[in-house]
N, C-alpha and C positions, 0 to 999 in steps of 0.2 A: 504493500500499499504506500510506503514512503516513496518508492520509485515512481508511482503513478502521480502522487501529489507533487513531487519534485519536477516531473515532466510538465504538469499543468502550470506550475509557477514559472517554469522556463518559457512556456508558450506565452504567458502574459508578459514576461520580460522582453521577448522578441517582438511582440505586438507593440509594446511601449516604444521600443527602439524605432519602429516604423512610424508610429503615430505622433511622437513628440519631435518637434523641430530642432531642439538642441539648445535652448537658452532658458534661464530660470530667473527667479525673483532677484531683483537687483539689490546689492548693498553697496553703497559708495565706498571706494577704496580709501584706506587710511591715508595714503599719500596721493600725490597727483600723477603717479605713474599709471600706465594703462593696464598693467597687470592687475587681476582680481585679488583683493586682499585675502590673506589666509585667515580662517576663523578657527579658534580653539574651543572645544567643548569638553564637558565632564560627564558625558552620558554614561560612561562605564566607570564612573567614580575615580577616574584618572584623567589628567589633562592630556589631550591628544588633538591633533588637527582634525577638523571635521571630515576632510577627504580621506583620512586614514582610520576612521571609526567603522568597524565592521557591522554596522546595523543601520537601519533607516532612520535618520535624524536630520532635522533642519534647525537653523539658528538664525535669529534676527537681532541685530545689535540694538542697544538702547538708543544710539544716535539716530538710527533710521526710524525707530518708533517716535521719537520726539519730532523729527523732521516731518513725519506724516500727521502730527498732532493726534496721535492715537491716545485715547483716554480709557479704553476698555478692550476686552477681547474681540468684540464685534468689529472694531476698527482694523485689526490686523490678521485675524484668523483666516480670511479668504486668500491671503497670500502664502499660506503654508499648505503644501500638498497633503492630502489625506485627512486634514483637520476640518471638521464642520461643527457648527454649534446651533443649538436652539436657544432663543432668547425669550424668556417668559415675561418680559416686560420691563426689566431693569437690570443694570449691571450686577452680577452675582446670582440672579435667577437664571442660571445658565446650564443647559444640557450639552454635554460634550460627547463627540463621537470621533473615533480615529480608525481609519481603514475599515469602516463598516461596523465597528463594535461600538455601540452606543447605548443610551439609557432605555432599559425595558423594565428591570426590577427597581427596588428601592435604594440599593447601595450603588456606589460609584463604580463605573467600569473604566474610567480614565482618571488618573491621579493628578494632583496638583502639588508641586513642591516649591518652596521658597529655599533656595540653596539646597542643603541636604535634609531639610525638614518637611515631612508631609503635612499638608494643611487640610483640615476637615476630618469628618468621621470615617471610621473604617467599617461601621456597622450599618444596619438597615433601618434604624429608627430615627435618623436625623434628616431624612430626605436628601442624602448625599448626592444622589444622581441629578438633582435639580437645583442644589445650592452649591456652586463652585466658587472658590476664591477668585475674584476678578480683580487682580492687582493693578492699580493705576501704574502704567509703565513709565515711571519717572525715577531717575538715578539708578537705572539698571545698566549692568554691563551687557547683558543679552538675555533673550528667552530661547530656551531649547525645547523642541517638540520631538519626542521619541515615539516612533510608530511601532506597533506590535507589542506583545506582552513583555513586561519588564519584571516578572515575578522573581527572578533570581536575585537581582541586586536591590530591587525596590519593594518587593513584597506585595501585600494585599491591595486589591482595587486598582491595579495598574495593568490589567490584562489586555486592555485596548491600547494602552500607551500612557504617556504622561506629558504634562507641561511643566517645565522647570524654569522658574524665574531666578536668574543669577544677579544679585545686587552688586553695585559697585563697591569695592572694598577700600578701607583706609590705606593710605600710602604715607609711610613716615619719612619719605625722602624729599617731599616738596609741598608747598602750600598751593592750593587752588580753590577757586570758588566760582559760583555762577548765580545770577539772579535773572528772573525772566517773568513775563506775563503774556497774556493773550486777550484778545477781544474778538467776539464773533457773533454772527447772527444765524438763526435757524429759520428756514422757511416755515411760515404759519405760526411763528412765535411772536408775541407782542413785545417781549423784552430781550435785550442783548444778553449774551453769556460771556463769561471770561474767567480768568484765574490768575493767580500769582504762584511762583515756585522759587525755590532757592536751594543751593547745596554748597557745602564747604568741606574741604579736606585740610585739616589743621595738624601738622606735626607738633607734638608736644615735647618729645625728646628726640632729637635728630637721629634718624635711621633705626629707632627702636620703639617709639610710642607715637600713635596718631589717633585722632578722632575724625570721623566723617559723619556729618549731619545733613539731613535734607528734609524738606517739607513742601507741601503743596495744598492749594485750596482752589477747586475748580467748580464752577456753577454753570449748568446747562439749563436754559429756559424751557418751559413746557411748550409743546406744540400740538397737543391733543385737547379738544374741547369736550366738555360734558354736555350733551344735548338735553339731558333731563334736568340738571340743576342750573344750567346756563353758564357754568364757570368756564373761563377761557384758559388755555394753556395749563391744564391741571396736572401735568406729569413732570414738573421741574425736578432737576437732579442736582444734588450737592455731593461732592467728593472731597474729602480732606484727609490728611494724614502726614506721616513722617517716619523717618528712619534714623537711628543713631547707632554707630558702631565704634568700638575702641579696639585697636590692634596693638598688642604688645609683642614685639620681636625680641624676646628676652636674650636669646643667643642665636647663633647661626643655625642651631638645630631645633630650637623650641620657640613656638609662638602660641599665643592665646588671643582669641577674638570674642568679645561679648557684644551682642547687639540687641536692640529693641525696635520693633516695628509696630506702627499703629495705622489703621485705616478705617474710616467711617464713610459709608455710602448710603444716602437716603434719597428715594424717589417719593415725591408727594403722591403720585399715582403711578400705576404701571401703564406701560405704553401700548395699551390695547385699543383696537378699532373694532366697533360692532359691525359685523357683516350679516346680510340676510342668509337664512338657512339654505334656500334654494338658488337665489341669485348670486350669492357669494360677493355681493356689491355692498358698499357702505350703506347702512340704514339711515344715518342721520348726517351724511356729509363725509367727505374724503377722510378727514382725520378727526373723528368723533367717536365717543363711546356713549352708552346709555345708562351709566351707573347712577344709582340713587345715593349710595354712600361712597366715600373715598376708599381707594385700595392701595394704601402706601406699602412700601417695602424698605427695610433697613438691613444692612449688613455691616457688621463690626468685627475687626480682627485685632487682637493684641497678641504679639508673638515675641518671645524672648528666647535667645539661644546663646550657647557657649560652645565654641569650637577650639579644641586643643590639637596641635600638630607637633609631633616629636620625631625627629630624624634619628633613628637608632643606628644608622649607617647600614645595617644589614636589612632593615625594614623601616617603613614609615607607619607610625602609630597615629591614628586619628580618633578622637572622641567628639561626638556631637550630641549635646543635651539641649532639649527644648521644652518650653511650656507655652501653651496657647489658650486663649479664650476666643471662641469663634461663635458669633450669634447671628441668627437670621430670623427676622420677624416680618410676616406678611399678613395682609387682611384681604379677604374676598367678600364682595358684596353679594348677599344671598336674598336680597328683597324680592327680586323677580323669580328666584328659584322657589321660594316658599309661597309667594302670592298671598292669598288670604288664609292659608292653612293655620296660621297661628290663632286666628279667631276661633278655631275649634277648641282651643285651650283657654278660652276666655280672654284673649288679648284684644286690645281696642282695635278699631278699624284703622286703615292707612298706616300700618306698622311697617317698620324697617328691620332688617336683620343683617348680620355679618358673621363671618367665620374668621377667627384670629388664630394664626399658627405662630408659635414661638419656639424656636429651637436654640438650645444653648449647649456649648461643648467646652469642657475643660480637659485638656489633653497633655500628657507628659510623654516624651519619647527619649530614648537613649539608644545611641548606636556607637559601637566601638569596632574599628576594623584595623587590620594590620596588612600592609601591602609591601611586596618586595620592590626593590629599586627597579626602575625602568632600564631597558637595554640588556637584560640578562637572557640567557638561552631559555630559562624557565622563569616565567613571571607568575606570581600567585597573589591572591587576595582572600583573606578570611575575615569573618566578622560575626557579630551578634547584635540583635535588636530587641527592644522591649518597648511596649506602649501601654499606658493606662489611661482610659478615656471614660470620664464621667459625663453623661449626656442627659439633657432634659428635653422633653417634647411635650408641650402644653397646647392643646387645641381646645378652643372655647367658642361656643355659639351664643351670641348675645342678641337681644331684641331691643328695639328703640321705638318711641312714639312720643310726640310732643304733648299729647293729651292724656297719656296714661303712664303707669309705672309697670315696668317688667321686673320680675324677680330673676335678675341675672346672677350667675350664668344660667341660660336655659338648659345647656348641656355642656359639660366640660370633661375632657379626658386628660389625665396626666400620665406620662410614660417615661419616667426616669430609667436609664439603662447604664450598664457597666460593660465595657469591652476591654479585655486584657489579652495581650499577645506577646509571645516571645518567639524568636526566630534565630537560626544559625545559617550562615551562608558562606559560599566560597566559590572561587573560580580559578582556573589554571589556563595559562597560555604558553604553548610550547612552540618555539621558533625552529622548525625543522631545518630550514635553509633561508637564504635571502628572499626566496620567492614563495615559501609556504609556511603558514602558521595554523595552529589549531587551538581553539579556545572552548572550554566546557565549564559549566557551572551548575551548582545545585543549591537549593534552599529548603529547609524544613521549617514550617511555622505552625504554632499551635495557639488557638484562641479559646477563651472562656467568656461567655456572655451571660448576662442575667438582666431581668427587668421586673418591675412591679407596676402594673397598670391599675389606675383607679378611675372611676367614673362617678360624676355627680351632676347636679343640675335640677332646676325646678320641674322640668319636663319629665325627669326620672323619679320624681317624688322626694328629692332631698329636702330636708328641713333642718337647718337653713340650706339654701341652694348649693352652698359649697361643701356640704357634708357628703362624704363618699357613700354611695350605695352599693358599690361593687369593687372588689379588689381581686386582681388576677396576677399571680407571679408566673415566671417562666425562666428557663435557663438552657444553655447548650454548651457543648464542648466539641472541638474538631481540630484535627491535624491535617496538614496539606504539605505535599512535596511538589516543587516546581524545578525545572531544569532548562538548560540551554546548551546547544552545541553549535559552534560557528567556525568552519574552516575558511581561511583567507588565502587567496592566490594573488601574488603581486606579479602581474604580467610585465610591468616595467616599474621604474621608480615612481611613475606618475599615474599608473593605471592599476586599480585593484578590483578583483572580482571576489565575492563572498557568498556563502550560503549560511542560513541560520534557521535552526529548529528550536523553538522556545515555547514553554508553556506558561500559563498565567491563570489566576483564579480570582474570583469575587467571594468573599467569605460567606458561609451560611450563617444560620442563627436560629434563635427560638421563635416559635409562633405564639400568637395570643389565642389561647383556647378558652372561650367563655363557657361558664357553666351551662350544661344542658345541650351544647352544640357538639354533634358527633361528626366524625369523618375529617377532622382537622388534624393533620400531622403536628406533633409537638415541636418538631425541628425540621428545617429545610437545609439541604446540603449546599456546599459551595458550587458555584458555576465554574466550569473549566473550559479552557480552550487551548489549542495547539496551532502555532503559526509556522508555516513553511515559507521561507523567504529566500529569494535570490537577488543579488545586487551587484551593480557595477558602478564604480566611482573613478573619475578621470580628471586630471588637470592637463589641459591641452594648450597648444599654441604658445609655448614658453610662459605659461601662467596666465595667459590672457582669457582663458575660458575654463570653466569647470562644469561637469555634469554629474548627476546623482540619479541613478535609475534602479528601482527595486520593484519586484513582483512578489505578490503574497497569495497564499492560499491558507485560509483560516477555518478550522473546525471548532465550533462552539457547541458544548453540550451542557445538559443540566441547567438550562436557562431559567433564572428566577423570575417568576411571573406573579403579580398581585391578582388574586381572584376573590370572588365572594362565595362563601359557603353559608347558606342562609343569609343573615344579615351581618356576617362576620367577614372582615377583610383579612385574608391570610396570604402567605407566600408559599408557593410550591415550585418544585423543580419540574418544568414541563417544556418539552420541545428542544430542538437543536437547530442550528443554523450554519450557514456557510458564507464566507466573504472571500471574494477573489478579485484580483485586479492588479493595478500597478500605480506607482507614484514616480513622477519625474520632476526634477528641478535642475537648473543650471544657470550660469551667468557667463556673459561674454563682454569684453571690453575691447572693441576694435581700435579705438583711438584714445589718446590721453584725455581723461575726464569723462568719458562716456561709458556707462555700464547698462547693458540690456539684459533683460531676463524674462523667464517664463516658467510657469509650473503647469503640470497636467496630471490629473488623477482620474482613473476609471475604477469604480467600486461596484461590484455586483454582490449585494448582501441580501440574503433571503432565508426563510425557514426551510429546513430540509425535512420536516414532518409537521403535520397539522397540530395545533394547540386548541382543542375543542373548548377548553375552559375560558378562552378569550375569543373564540369564534374565528380564529386565524387558520387559513388553509395552507397546505403545502405550497411553497413558492412565494408566499406573501413577502413583500419587501420589508426590510427592517427600518425602524424610524430614523428620521433626520439625515439619512444617507442618500445623496444624489448618485445617479450613475456616473455623471461627468462633472468635474469642477476643474478650475484652472485660473491662471492669472497671467498678465503681461505687465512688465514694468520697464521704465526707462529713467535714468538719472544722468544729467549732464552738468558739468562744472567747467567754467572757463574764466580766465583772468579778465578783469574789467579795467581797472586803473589802480596804480599803486598797490596797496595791500588788499584791495577789494577783489573778490571773486564772485561771479554770479552763478546761480544754479537753478535748474529747472528739472522737475521730475513728475512723474505720474504713474498711475497704475489702473489697470482694468481687471476686475475680478468677476468670475462667473461661477455660479452655483446652480446646478440643475434642479429640476423639481424633486421633491421629497415628501415623505409622509410625517405627520406629527405623532403617529403611533404606529404599531404594526399594521400593515395594510389590511383593511377589512375587519379589524378587530371590533368586538362588540362587548360592551360592559353593561350588565343589568338590562339587556335587551336594546341598548342604545348604541348606534353606530359611532365609532371613534376613528381616529386616524385620517384626518383631512389631508388631502394632497395639496401642497402649496406650490406655486409656480416658481420658475427659474428667476434668479437675480442676475442683473447685468449692472454693475456699479463702476463708476469712474471716479478716481481721486486725483488731485493735482496739488502741486506745491512748487513755488518759485521764490527766489529772493537773492540776497547778497550777504556775503559775510567777510569779515576780517579775522585775524587770529583771536580777537576778543570780543567781537560783536556779530550777531546774527540777526537779520531781518527776514521774516518769512511771510508770504501770503499763501494761504492754504484753502482748499475746497474739498469737501468730502461729499460723496454722492452728487457729483457735479450736474448730472442731468435729472436730479430729483426723482429717482426711482422710488415709487411708493410700494416697496416690496413687503409682502406679508411673510412672516417667519414662523416656523414651527416653534412652540407647540400650539399653533392655531388650531382650535378644535371646537366641536359642537357643544353648546351649552343648553342643557334641558332644565325644565322645572321639576319639582318633586314628583309630579304625576306623570312625567315622561314626555311632556309637550315641549316642542322647540321654542327657544327664546332667541338666540342668535349665535353667531360664530364669534368667539373672542380671539381676535387675531393680533399678535404683536406686530408692530410695523417698524421698518428700518427708519432711523433718523433721517429726516428730509435734508435737502440741500443745506449745507453749512459752509459759510464763507467767513474767513477771519484773518487776522494779522497776529503775528507772534514776534516778540522781541526778547533776545537773551544776551546778557552782558557777562563775559568771563573776566576774572581778575586773579 
């Protein structure tokens, strides 16, 4: 079977070589030479050139993200092959998919890291598949996107891949700083938007101690109107935060870095447009919703970490300790959902209602690893990992009326949970010759989980309404082994071919079994997948061009699916899927100052057996994943006069049609999984710079594409009648200016 899968992956690799023209996403070179700048990544937890890493990985520099005026994932994800996202209405309410592996169950399939620290919950009770850390990309060195399972080195919930934010590090050798700001307008918004930002690198003791600090405050005006209340621009967004890090280079062999990061993101309302059920056209205007009550969303992260590095000369010892508090709060207007049903419980007429979800996470992690020096015949890495996660999940249903009093909460569910995991991992690389290397790795992880659910509320007979009427405990325990094998063939010093077989998993966990409900499994197992990958990386034309081409064939089994048994929502392992295709990226610098690029991805992701519990048939397409996606970019820099250089650049990103749920899925007899159309988006930036001053004019969504995004889906009332389609919409045309001064 491995031979068949390898041949199918090779077929996609050859197809990609024919289909892709040979240039990829642009990143301006660090110098003004025409050669494409080399990028260094830490995807394998060692520093290595991007073109020498034997796996499918992309990197975007922080400089490029700032030049594009990227403020969230939605601004840059379209330029990364294989990465697609669903936007549930605000930064952070984000569903991630990589190479066809995306959100179906409750836990995350794609991990998010800040440095060496995983951010977010590992379990299934925190809505981790829909609440991803959306870091404001400021004061970053780069963002790395790893495609395919990363279970060996990164562990749980990275079976589709991961996004890794690498922050700029303190430098004790010199002082530097930057301040900046921007001012912009958004089509259909009444107010302007803008922000300020600043960073400083301060040596405290020359060559041994340094402080780096940065901060930002960004405000985006609302551009969606509420046709019910008459409020204009009700989805204004505020993002602010900062980062501070101290590096102590005690000796040539030992260093310690401690850092703190804070980010707060708040949307007054989520960016939904109300569409007609059958027409799929706006009900109350192009950018309007029909909410009765506001639907705000808030995400907040506090992250503290300590990294120790000790060169033992025979090995490098690294310790990474972290603690985080990660909160996500969202509100959904249920007034139209319930209609007048509350009147059956004695509620006054013309009532309103809402559903409030509050997720909190306190997470400690510790990783210790020991790595051999680079350049040896045999290179090795071994390590251990531990995490302790205390999570809270509070869901409350409240009613409101100006002429009457509700005994709130009408219904409330509290679900605190505990997730603990320990893991041991290691990998070996043997350099058989100058042209052939072989790498293999393995990881064993064991997790224990527990929860206690309580239910209360006046509709359940609680007196007072907050008094619990039901308490349900649950627990689970599971061990999982993952592996990877990757031979590398160095055809020349600039051309490398590789193969990679790797496994990954999504942790299982305990189910909520209510009294009197039968047929509910007390525990669901981990979801597993195996990825068969072939790749080719090349640096061509004396460094003026690079290409990265990979083909994949992924088997996904024991998929975790949320189903209803009676009135109880549980998770079961049901169904299997396959994802196959290719990812291509490259860059080409034909003349000094000009960099051209393109990306192209083909992903065919579908169920390989029917899942009757959600009404999905064999061959149904998986959510959020288009068959085709890609991008084109260009950046050009030229001397103007004296120290001034002008620059102009732009990008086109295409994402094909995709579904917001498994194609054809049905929940409680109601059709889900709306297909949203393709996106065609153009971005532009131009300006001038000196060594210490940059002036930029930027435009995002230049042709004002009103693209609807997954998870756009059908919204029914409590009796099953249609209300509307709640469709997140891409931010309209945004034009602005940005100024940055270095010192």
